[in-house]
Rosetta silent file (secondary structure, phi, psi, omega in degrees, C-alpha in Angstrom):
SEQUENCE: MLLPAKTEVARHLELYRAWERMMLAAPADRAARGNFEDTGYTLCVLMGKRCAREAVHAAERYLAVGPGARRRKRANGGPADGRRSAKSGRSGRSDGLAASPVA
SCORE:     score description
SCORE:     0.000 S_00000001
   1 L     0.000  135.846  177.893   16.919   25.686   -8.172 S_00000001
   2 L   -78.945  125.526 -178.067   16.652   23.614   -5.014 S_00000001
   3 L  -100.384  145.443  179.086   15.975   19.968   -5.858 S_00000001
   4 L   -73.343  163.103  177.156   14.032   17.528   -3.653 S_00000001
   5 L   -64.341  134.968 -178.124   15.615   14.443   -2.129 S_00000001
   6 H   -61.943  -32.416  179.110   15.685   11.614   -4.642 S_00000001
   7 H   -64.974  -38.838  178.282   14.343    9.183   -2.049 S_00000001
   8 H   -68.123  -42.869  178.897   11.240   11.336   -1.553 S_00000001
   9 H   -62.126  -44.975  179.986   10.690   11.720   -5.279 S_00000001
  10 H   -62.000  -42.466  179.848   11.075    7.964   -5.777 S_00000001
  11 H   -63.576  -44.965 -179.016    8.649    7.215   -2.938 S_00000001
  12 H   -71.502  -32.715  176.358    5.998    9.586   -4.255 S_00000001
  13 H   -66.380  -40.609  177.703    6.454    8.385   -7.824 S_00000001
  14 H   -64.293  -42.777  176.433    5.947    4.801   -6.635 S_00000001
  15 H   -62.621  -43.172  179.311    2.815    5.838   -4.737 S_00000001
  16 H   -57.659  -48.375 -179.691    1.524    7.718   -7.777 S_00000001
  17 H   -62.834  -39.895 -179.911    1.947    4.664  -10.005 S_00000001
  18 H   -66.333  -45.661  178.370    0.275    2.379   -7.444 S_00000001
  19 H   -66.552  -33.389  177.076   -2.730    4.694   -6.995 S_00000001
  20 H   -61.236  -46.325  178.335   -2.912    5.099  -10.779 S_00000001
  21 H   -61.385  -42.935  179.989   -3.214    1.322  -11.182 S_00000001
  22 H   -65.485  -42.071 -179.342   -5.864    1.150   -8.468 S_00000001
  23 H   -65.785  -39.495  178.767   -7.838    4.044   -9.933 S_00000001
  24 H   -70.260  -30.634  178.100   -7.759    2.527  -13.411 S_00000001
  25 H   -73.677  -31.811 -178.786   -8.855   -0.853  -12.013 S_00000001
  26 L  -137.686   79.142 -174.968  -11.793    0.705  -10.147 S_00000001
  27 L   -62.316  -22.875 -179.122  -12.704    4.071  -11.717 S_00000001
  28 L   -84.074   -7.338 -179.155  -15.781    4.496   -9.482 S_00000001
  29 L   -77.053  105.112 -176.821  -13.695    4.242   -6.288 S_00000001
  30 H   -66.272  -33.456  179.798  -13.603    7.824   -5.020 S_00000001
  31 H   -65.910  -44.075  179.228  -10.942    7.088   -2.417 S_00000001
  32 H   -63.223  -43.261  179.262   -8.560    5.677   -5.035 S_00000001
  33 H   -63.938  -42.506  179.445   -9.190    8.657   -7.322 S_00000001
  34 H   -62.882  -44.278  178.275   -8.666   11.111   -4.472 S_00000001
  35 H   -65.826  -37.389  176.284   -5.405    9.480   -3.407 S_00000001
  36 H   -61.246  -46.908 -179.865   -4.260    9.373   -7.037 S_00000001
  37 H   -66.502  -37.292  178.184   -4.943   13.091   -7.426 S_00000001
  38 H   -63.935  -43.744 -179.997   -3.260   13.876   -4.089 S_00000001
  39 H   -68.775  -33.372  174.942   -0.087   12.031   -5.037 S_00000001
  40 H   -63.234  -42.706  178.150   -0.122   13.773   -8.430 S_00000001
  41 H   -63.192  -42.230  179.352   -0.367   17.140   -6.692 S_00000001
  42 H   -60.928  -42.186  176.838    2.513   16.220   -4.373 S_00000001
  43 H   -63.471  -37.270  177.057    4.671   15.334   -7.378 S_00000001
  44 H   -59.595  -44.791 -179.594    3.732   18.689   -8.950 S_00000001
  45 H   -65.778  -46.235 -178.784    4.943   20.494   -5.838 S_00000001
  46 H   -61.716  -40.333 -173.187    8.134   18.434   -5.576 S_00000001
  47 H   -97.063   -4.847  178.171    9.045   18.837   -9.238 S_00000001
  48 L    70.309   37.262 -179.282    7.798   22.397   -9.729 S_00000001
  49 L  -117.889  158.550 -178.200    5.329   21.512  -12.489 S_00000001
  50 L   -93.598  -16.939 -175.379    1.718   22.555  -13.060 S_00000001
  51 L  -124.392  139.187 -178.095    0.446   19.252  -14.457 S_00000001
  52 H   -60.947  -39.673 -179.192    0.737   15.806  -12.852 S_00000001
  53 H   -63.815  -41.586  176.204    1.795   14.184  -16.122 S_00000001
  54 H   -63.846  -38.994 -179.998    4.605   16.735  -16.532 S_00000001
  55 H   -65.328  -39.158  178.532    5.618   16.163  -12.904 S_00000001
  56 H   -64.027  -45.771  179.124    5.766   12.390  -13.448 S_00000001
  57 H   -63.085  -41.046  178.768    7.958   12.815  -16.523 S_00000001
  58 H   -64.910  -40.050  179.041   10.189   15.279  -14.674 S_00000001
  59 H   -64.965  -41.750  178.651   10.476   12.889  -11.713 S_00000001
  60 H   -63.818  -41.264  177.306   11.387   10.006  -14.017 S_00000001
  61 H   -65.440  -42.237 -178.927   14.057   12.105  -15.705 S_00000001
  62 H   -61.986  -39.417 -179.766   15.344   13.293  -12.326 S_00000001
  63 H   -88.061   -9.616 -177.394   15.605    9.733  -11.067 S_00000001
  64 L    55.631   48.428  178.388   16.763    8.409  -14.462 S_00000001
  65 L  -107.241   17.519  178.812   14.275    5.552  -14.325 S_00000001
  66 L   -71.022  170.471 -177.630   13.201    5.869  -17.939 S_00000001
  67 H   -57.280  -38.548  179.355   13.431    2.941  -20.357 S_00000001
  68 H   -64.928  -39.649  179.161   16.838    4.025  -21.665 S_00000001
  69 H   -66.772  -37.597  178.301   18.315    4.188  -18.168 S_00000001
  70 H   -62.739  -44.330  179.901   16.987    0.721  -17.372 S_00000001
  71 H   -63.378  -41.480  179.492   18.640   -0.709  -20.473 S_00000001
  72 H   -63.655  -40.975 -179.581   21.927    1.015  -19.646 S_00000001
  73 H   -65.479  -41.714  178.764   21.869   -0.325  -16.075 S_00000001
  74 H   -62.897  -41.396 -179.279   21.159   -3.869  -17.263 S_00000001
  75 H   -64.928  -31.306  179.998   23.984   -3.614  -19.793 S_00000001
  76 L   -89.047    1.165  177.773   26.361   -2.464  -17.034 S_00000001
  77 L    86.538    7.937  178.673   25.301   -5.296  -14.718 S_00000001
  78 L   -90.415  171.388  177.909   23.342   -3.141  -12.249 S_00000001
  79 L   -66.942  142.038 -175.626   19.767   -3.674  -11.068 S_00000001
  80 L   -70.027  -30.408 -175.750   17.206   -2.656  -13.670 S_00000001
  81 L  -100.027    0.082  176.530   14.932   -0.769  -11.279 S_00000001
  82 L    78.376    7.900 -179.487   17.592    1.059   -9.254 S_00000001
  83 L   -82.903  155.697  177.155   16.539   -0.510   -5.944 S_00000001
  84 L   -85.224  163.613  178.878   18.965   -1.548   -3.277 S_00000001
  85 L   -73.215  168.419 -178.852   19.318   -5.095   -2.124 S_00000001
  86 H   -67.996   -7.729 -178.764   17.503   -6.448    0.908 S_00000001
  87 H   -73.117   -8.004 -175.215   20.750   -6.115    2.881 S_00000001
  88 H   -67.902  -20.229  175.048   20.091   -2.435    3.528 S_00000001
  89 L    85.603    0.531 -179.885   18.171   -3.316    6.701 S_00000001
  90 L  -100.519  106.797 -177.240   15.237   -0.967    6.112 S_00000001
  91 L  -107.286  -29.416 -175.800   12.070   -3.000    6.103 S_00000001
  92 L  -119.115  171.272  178.142    9.361   -0.657    7.341 S_00000001
  93 L  -103.725  144.405 -178.778    8.208    2.888    6.918 S_00000001
  94 L  -116.085   17.327 -176.134    8.336    5.356    9.765 S_00000001
  95 L   -92.000   -1.746  174.766    6.324    8.206    8.243 S_00000001
  96 L    82.850    2.149  178.216    2.993    7.146    9.782 S_00000001
  97 L   -74.366  126.556 -175.465    1.134    6.689    6.497 S_00000001
  98 L   -95.298  -51.515 -174.425   -1.347    3.899    7.003 S_00000001
  99 L   -94.172  103.614  178.066   -3.277    3.387    3.767 S_00000001
 100 L  -141.789  134.170  179.016   -0.895    2.765    0.927 S_00000001
 101 L   -76.520   -6.438 -177.884   -1.213    0.343   -1.973 S_00000001
 102 L   -94.223  130.198 -178.798    2.550   -0.094   -2.040 S_00000001
 103 L   -80.854    0.000    0.000    3.936   -2.875    0.112 S_00000001
């Protein structure tokens, strides 16, 4: 099976979580709900799952960002969230997406 790029999966998982928080904070906001559902669908396509919740779990396993992986990374002295340091030099996004709750 062909697997998606981990950077893309991580980016979409982060967007999914951000839209989820926004949708839960304002359930009547149709834009937030629509964006939440869109990012869920994108994760379904990326991970080859039929349900957004299954896709999120599959993405977390694929990226190894589950609670056990975080504990193992902390124990080994690595960053808990798997992010790179600010020295990487990448500060902005070049994909043209304008409205995103993630900074």
